[in-house]
C-alpha positions as CSV (number, residue, x, y, z in Angstrom):
1,M,-0.2,0.3,-0.2
2,G,1.6,3.4,-1.1
3,S,1.8,6.4,1.3
4,I,-1.5,8.7,1.8
5,H,-0.7,12.4,-0.6
6,P,-3.2,14.9,1.6
7,S,-4.5,17.4,-0.3
8,Q,-3.0,20.9,0.1
9,E,-6.4,22.4,1.2
10,E,-5.7,20.1,4.4
11,L,-2.1,20.2,4.0
12,T,-3.1,24.1,5.5
13,N,-5.5,23.1,7.3
14,R,-2.8,21.3,9.8
15,K,-0.5,24.3,10.1
16,I,-3.6,26.5,11.9
17,V,-4.9,26.5,15.3
18,G,-8.2,27.9,16.0
19,V,-9.1,30.4,18.2
20,N,-12.8,30.3,18.9
21,P,-15.0,32.6,21.2
22,E,-14.3,30.2,24.1
23,T,-12.0,28.0,23.2
24,V,-8.8,27.2,21.1
25,T,-9.3,23.9,18.5
26,N,-6.2,21.6,16.3
27,I,-4.0,22.4,19.3
28,A,-2.6,18.4,19.6
29,S,-2.0,17.1,15.8
30,T,-1.3,13.4,16.3
31,D,0.4,11.0,18.7
32,F,3.9,12.1,17.5
33,P,3.7,15.9,16.0
34,G,3.6,16.5,12.2
35,H,3.7,12.6,11.3
36,W,-0.1,10.9,10.7
37,P,-0.7,7.7,9.9
38,G,-0.2,6.4,6.5
39,E,1.7,9.4,5.1
40,D,5.5,9.2,4.5
41,H,7.7,11.8,6.9
42,V,10.7,10.5,6.7
43,W,13.2,12.9,7.9
44,D,14.9,14.6,5.3
45,L,17.4,17.3,5.8
46,E,17.3,18.4,2.7
47,K,14.0,19.2,2.3
48,F,14.0,20.9,5.9
49,R,17.1,23.5,4.2
50,Q,14.9,24.0,1.8
51,T,11.6,25.2,3.6
52,F,13.0,26.0,6.8
53,K,13.0,29.7,6.9
54,V,14.4,33.2,9.0
55,R,12.8,36.4,9.4
56,I,14.5,39.8,10.6
57,H,12.4,42.1,12.1
58,Q,14.1,43.5,14.2
59,N,18.1,44.0,15.2
60,A,19.2,46.5,17.9
61,A,22.1,45.9,20.0
62,Y,19.8,44.7,23.1
63,E,16.4,43.7,21.5
64,S,15.9,41.5,18.4
65,S,12.4,40.2,16.6
66,F,13.1,37.7,14.7
67,S,10.5,34.8,12.6
68,L,11.3,31.1,12.4
69,L,9.4,29.3,9.7
70,N,8.2,25.5,9.5
71,L,10.3,24.9,12.7
72,D,8.6,22.1,15.4
73,A,7.7,23.0,18.5
74,A,10.2,21.2,20.2
75,L,13.0,22.9,18.9
76,A,11.7,26.5,19.2
77,N,11.1,26.0,23.0
78,A,14.4,24.6,23.2
79,L,16.2,27.4,21.8
80,R,13.8,29.4,23.8
81,R,15.0,28.0,27.3
82,I,19.0,27.4,26.3
83,L,18.8,31.1,25.9
84,L,16.8,31.6,29.7
85,A,19.3,29.5,30.7
86,D,21.8,27.6,29.7
87,L,24.4,30.5,28.7
88,P,26.6,32.0,30.7
89,S,26.8,35.6,32.3
90,L,28.8,37.7,34.5
91,A,26.8,38.6,37.5
92,I,27.6,40.0,41.1
93,D,27.4,36.2,43.2
94,K,28.7,37.0,46.2
95,V,28.6,40.3,48.7
96,R,31.1,40.5,51.9
97,S,29.4,43.2,54.0
98,Y,32.0,45.2,56.1
99,K,30.2,48.7,56.7
100,N,26.8,48.6,56.2
101,T,24.5,51.4,58.2
102,S,21.4,52.3,55.3
103,I,18.5,50.8,56.2
104,L,18.4,48.0,53.7
105,A,19.6,45.1,55.8
106,D,22.7,43.1,54.1
107,E,20.3,39.8,53.0
108,V,18.6,42.8,50.7
109,L,21.0,44.8,49.4
110,A,22.8,41.4,48.4
111,H,19.6,40.8,46.0
112,R,19.5,44.0,44.6
113,L,23.3,44.0,43.8
114,G,22.9,41.0,41.9
115,L,20.6,41.8,39.5
116,I,22.2,44.8,38.4
117,P,23.4,43.5,35.0
118,L,27.2,44.1,34.1
119,R,28.8,44.1,31.2
120,G,32.6,44.4,30.1
121,N,35.1,43.1,27.5
122,M,33.4,40.6,26.3
123,A,35.8,38.2,24.7
124,A,38.0,38.3,27.6
125,I,35.0,37.2,29.7
126,D,34.2,34.4,27.4
127,R,37.7,32.7,28.4
128,M,36.6,33.2,32.1
129,E,36.1,30.2,33.8
130,F,32.9,29.0,35.3
131,W,31.9,29.0,39.1
132,K,31.5,25.8,40.9
133,R,29.2,26.1,43.9
134,P,30.3,23.5,46.5
135,D,27.9,20.8,46.6
136,E,26.3,20.0,49.6
137,E,24.7,16.4,49.0
138,T,28.2,15.1,47.8
139,D,30.4,17.4,49.9
140,E,32.6,18.1,46.7
141,E,34.5,21.4,46.9
142,G,33.5,24.4,45.2
143,S,36.0,26.5,43.2
144,T,38.4,28.8,44.6
145,E,38.3,32.8,44.0
146,D,41.5,33.8,41.8
147,D,41.8,36.1,38.6
148,I,40.8,33.7,36.2
149,N,37.0,33.1,37.9
150,T,36.4,35.8,39.7
151,V,35.8,39.4,38.8
152,K,36.5,41.5,42.1
153,L,34.3,45.2,42.8
154,K,33.9,47.4,45.5
155,L,31.0,49.7,47.1
156,A,32.1,52.1,49.0
157,V,29.9,54.9,50.1
158,K,29.3,57.7,52.3
159,C,26.5,60.1,52.7
160,T,27.0,63.2,54.1
161,R,25.8,66.7,54.6
162,N,26.4,69.1,51.4
163,E,26.5,72.5,54.2
164,E,26.5,75.2,50.8
165,A,23.0,73.4,49.9
166,I,21.6,73.5,53.0
167,A,22.5,77.3,53.5
168,R,21.0,77.9,50.4
169,G,17.4,76.2,51.4
170,E,17.1,73.4,49.4
171,T,15.3,70.9,50.3
172,D,15.9,68.1,47.5
173,P,17.9,65.3,49.5
174,R,20.1,64.6,46.6
175,T,21.1,68.4,46.6
176,K,21.0,68.6,50.1
177,Y,23.2,65.4,50.9
178,N,26.2,63.9,49.1
179,N,25.5,60.2,48.7
180,A,21.7,60.4,49.4
181,H,21.0,58.3,46.8
182,V,23.5,55.3,45.7
183,Y,23.5,54.4,41.9
184,A,24.8,51.0,40.3
185,S,27.3,53.6,38.6
186,Q,29.5,53.8,42.2
187,I,30.2,50.6,42.2
188,E,34.5,50.0,40.9
189,W,36.2,47.8,39.4
190,V,39.2,46.6,41.8
191,P,41.7,44.6,39.7
192,S,44.8,42.9,39.9
193,E,47.6,44.0,37.7
194,S,46.7,40.2,35.8
195,Q,43.5,40.7,35.5
196,R,43.6,44.5,34.3
197,Q,45.2,42.7,31.8
198,L,42.9,40.3,31.4
199,L,39.4,41.7,31.7
200,G,40.7,45.5,30.4
201,G,39.9,46.6,27.0
202,D,37.2,49.6,25.5
203,V,34.6,48.6,28.6
204,A,35.9,47.5,32.4
205,P,33.9,45.7,34.2
206,E,31.2,47.8,35.1
207,P,27.3,48.0,35.7
208,V,25.3,48.0,32.1
209,N,22.6,51.0,33.0
210,P,25.0,53.2,35.7
211,D,21.7,55.1,37.0
212,I,20.2,51.7,38.6
213,L,19.1,52.9,42.8
214,I,20.7,50.9,44.9
215,T,19.8,51.8,48.5
216,K,19.0,55.5,49.9
217,M,21.1,57.4,52.8
218,R,21.1,60.0,55.5
219,P,24.2,61.6,56.9
220,G,26.2,59.6,58.8
221,Q,25.2,55.8,57.4
222,E,27.7,54.4,55.2
223,L,28.4,51.3,52.5
224,Y,31.8,49.2,52.4
225,L,30.9,46.3,50.9
226,E,33.1,44.0,48.3
227,L,31.8,42.4,45.8
228,A,32.7,39.1,44.0
229,A,31.5,38.6,40.1
230,H,31.4,34.5,38.9
231,V,30.7,33.8,35.3
232,M,27.5,30.7,35.5
233,T,24.6,30.4,34.2
234,G,20.4,31.3,34.5
235,R,19.8,27.0,35.2
236,D,22.3,28.5,38.7
237,H,20.0,31.3,39.3
238,A,17.9,33.6,37.1
239,K,20.7,36.9,37.8
240,F,23.0,34.9,35.7
241,S,20.6,34.4,32.7
242,P,21.8,37.1,29.7
243,V,18.3,38.0,29.0
244,A,15.4,40.2,30.2
245,T,13.0,38.2,27.7
246,A,12.8,36.0,25.6
247,T,9.2,34.7,24.6
248,Y,7.9,33.2,21.2
249,R,4.2,33.8,19.7
250,L,2.6,31.9,16.9
251,M,1.6,33.9,14.1
252,P,-2.2,35.1,13.9
253,T,-4.3,34.5,11.0
254,I,-7.3,36.9,10.2
255,D,-9.6,35.1,7.8
256,I,-12.6,37.6,6.8
257,R,-14.9,35.0,5.3
258,Q,-17.7,37.1,4.0
259,P,-17.9,41.0,3.3
260,I,-17.5,43.4,5.8
261,L,-18.8,46.5,4.5
262,G,-19.6,50.2,5.4
263,A,-19.8,51.1,9.5
264,D,-19.3,47.1,10.2
265,A,-16.0,47.7,8.8
266,Q,-14.8,51.1,10.6
267,K,-16.1,48.7,13.9
268,F,-14.4,45.7,12.9
269,Q,-11.1,48.0,12.5
270,K,-11.4,49.1,15.6
271,C,-11.2,45.2,17.6
272,F,-7.8,45.2,16.1
273,P,-4.6,46.9,17.0
274,E,-3.9,49.8,14.8
275,G,-1.8,48.4,11.7
276,V,-4.1,45.4,11.4
277,I,-6.7,46.0,10.0
278,G,-7.3,48.2,6.6
279,L,-9.8,50.1,4.9
280,G,-10.2,50.1,1.6
281,K,-13.3,50.6,-1.3
282,V,-15.4,48.6,-3.5
283,T,-14.5,49.1,-6.3
284,A,-17.0,48.8,-9.6
285,Q,-15.7,45.5,-10.9
286,E,-16.4,43.8,-7.2
287,A,-19.8,45.6,-7.4
288,R,-20.9,43.9,-10.7
289,Q,-19.4,40.5,-9.5
290,K,-22.2,37.9,-9.0
291,D,-23.0,36.4,-5.4
292,S,-19.7,38.1,-4.4
293,G,-21.7,40.1,-1.3
294,Y,-20.7,43.2,-3.0
295,E,-23.5,43.9,-4.9
296,G,-24.9,47.5,-5.0
297,H,-22.2,48.5,-2.4
298,E,-19.8,50.3,-4.9
299,G,-17.7,53.1,-3.1
300,E,-18.3,52.2,0.5
301,D,-15.7,50.9,3.0
302,K,-14.4,47.2,2.5
303,A,-12.2,45.5,6.0
304,Y,-9.2,43.8,4.7
305,V,-6.2,42.2,6.2
306,E,-3.9,45.0,6.1
307,D,-0.9,43.1,8.5
308,S,-1.9,40.5,10.7
309,F,2.2,40.1,12.7
310,G,0.6,43.1,15.0
311,D,-2.7,40.9,16.2
312,T,-2.6,40.3,19.3
313,V,-5.7,37.6,19.2
314,T,-8.0,39.0,21.6
315,R,-10.4,38.0,20.3
316,E,-12.7,40.9,20.4
317,C,-14.2,40.9,17.0
318,L,-16.0,37.7,18.3
319,R,-17.7,39.2,21.2
320,H,-19.8,41.1,18.5
321,D,-23.2,38.9,16.6
322,E,-22.3,41.0,13.2
323,F,-18.7,39.6,12.8
324,K,-18.5,35.6,14.5
325,D,-19.9,34.2,11.0
326,K,-17.7,36.5,8.9
327,V,-14.1,36.0,10.5
328,K,-12.0,33.0,10.8
329,L,-9.1,33.6,13.8
330,G,-5.9,31.2,14.3
331,R,-2.7,31.1,15.1
332,I,0.1,29.6,11.9
333,R,1.6,26.0,14.3
334,D,4.6,26.2,12.9
335,H,6.0,30.0,12.5
336,F,7.0,31.4,15.9
337,I,7.9,34.8,16.4
338,F,10.6,35.5,19.1
339,N,11.4,38.4,21.2
340,V,14.8,38.0,22.6
341,E,15.8,41.4,25.0
342,S,19.6,40.8,25.9
343,T,20.0,42.4,29.7
344,G,23.5,44.1,28.2
345,Q,25.9,41.7,28.2
346,S,26.2,40.4,25.0
347,L,24.7,41.5,21.8
348,S,20.7,39.6,21.4
349,S,21.5,38.8,17.8
350,D,24.8,37.1,19.3
351,L,22.8,35.4,21.8
352,F,20.2,33.4,19.8
353,L,24.1,32.0,17.3
354,D,25.2,31.3,21.1
355,S,22.1,29.2,21.7
356,I,22.3,27.7,18.5
357,L,25.8,26.6,19.4
358,V,24.4,25.2,22.6
359,L,21.5,22.8,21.3
360,K,24.3,21.4,18.6
361,M,26.6,20.7,21.8
362,K,23.6,18.8,23.9
363,A,22.9,16.6,20.3
364,Q,26.1,16.0,20.0
365,V,26.7,15.0,23.7
366,L,23.0,12.7,23.5
367,K,24.4,11.4,20.3
368,E,27.7,9.9,21.6
369,E,26.0,8.7,24.5
370,F,23.6,6.7,22.5
371,T,26.7,5.7,20.0
372,T,28.4,4.0,23.5
373,R,25.7,2.4,25.0
374,Y,24.5,0.7,22.1
375,T,27.6,-0.1,19.9
376,T,29.2,-1.4,22.5
């Protein structure tokens, strides 16, 4: 018995996740996603190369948006999870508090400092050794601080009165006092000579955003903290994740099945974000076409899909009875729109490419494991 060849309409319908007023349909396909009984779905690398597409929507330094087409959800989600948890980055991990008379407890202050994104010479940071924490279950010892696994920083700030500002009658604490607000810009790098050569360059280790507020103080209060930054991954702690967000959504589809005209067209347009639905005029040719739904409506407004990419799929149009039978909403199950926002240590585009390399490495490790286990 030969393999079944489904129609183009059937292939198209398989790709659409139905979005209805109260439900979402066609979310599960088969026991093996992308495979249907009686059909040949043998993996073909050449076919994948021909069908897989990448479309770049935005490629700013620290935020990128792109689409991956004709990709399985398992691979798309694997890339997203790697971006969140498996890419290394530098973050403050240990805080030694020698003096803290501010209103924040040591633990809270340490937590805030750990969440401040750092940046520096990325080529040098990539050469740093991963920090290994002690394993309490196996009593295995962790790493020992040295110049190739630890970046040492310092925060030494004391709040004092600004007598000149007080004499002028200033009431703003930021003017009335010196160091009333402690910012990330006041964190200093304290390198040894060898580390200066290792990590020095155009950008020394420093906070990405110097204006992050750490705490507030008043005259007499003081901070003296020694900080140790290490290279780890988001799997160890969220502060080591190099991305602020790494998300994807499925490409929306809007299928207008019957003409939406006049005032209804204007109302329909308002059910979607700006730029998703356009308004045009019914042409004379359309008005003359039999059973088109445009007969006798020449010159009236008609609704059409201008750009479904910007739709947020709120289903607002399905709340109105006049549109329920005229439009069908959905999402394309193998069109993933990614949005990657870097914390500032690495370029967002580099992070996605790095996630592909990590996925390849994981696949290679799995392949070697299978080879070793089943060929010996």
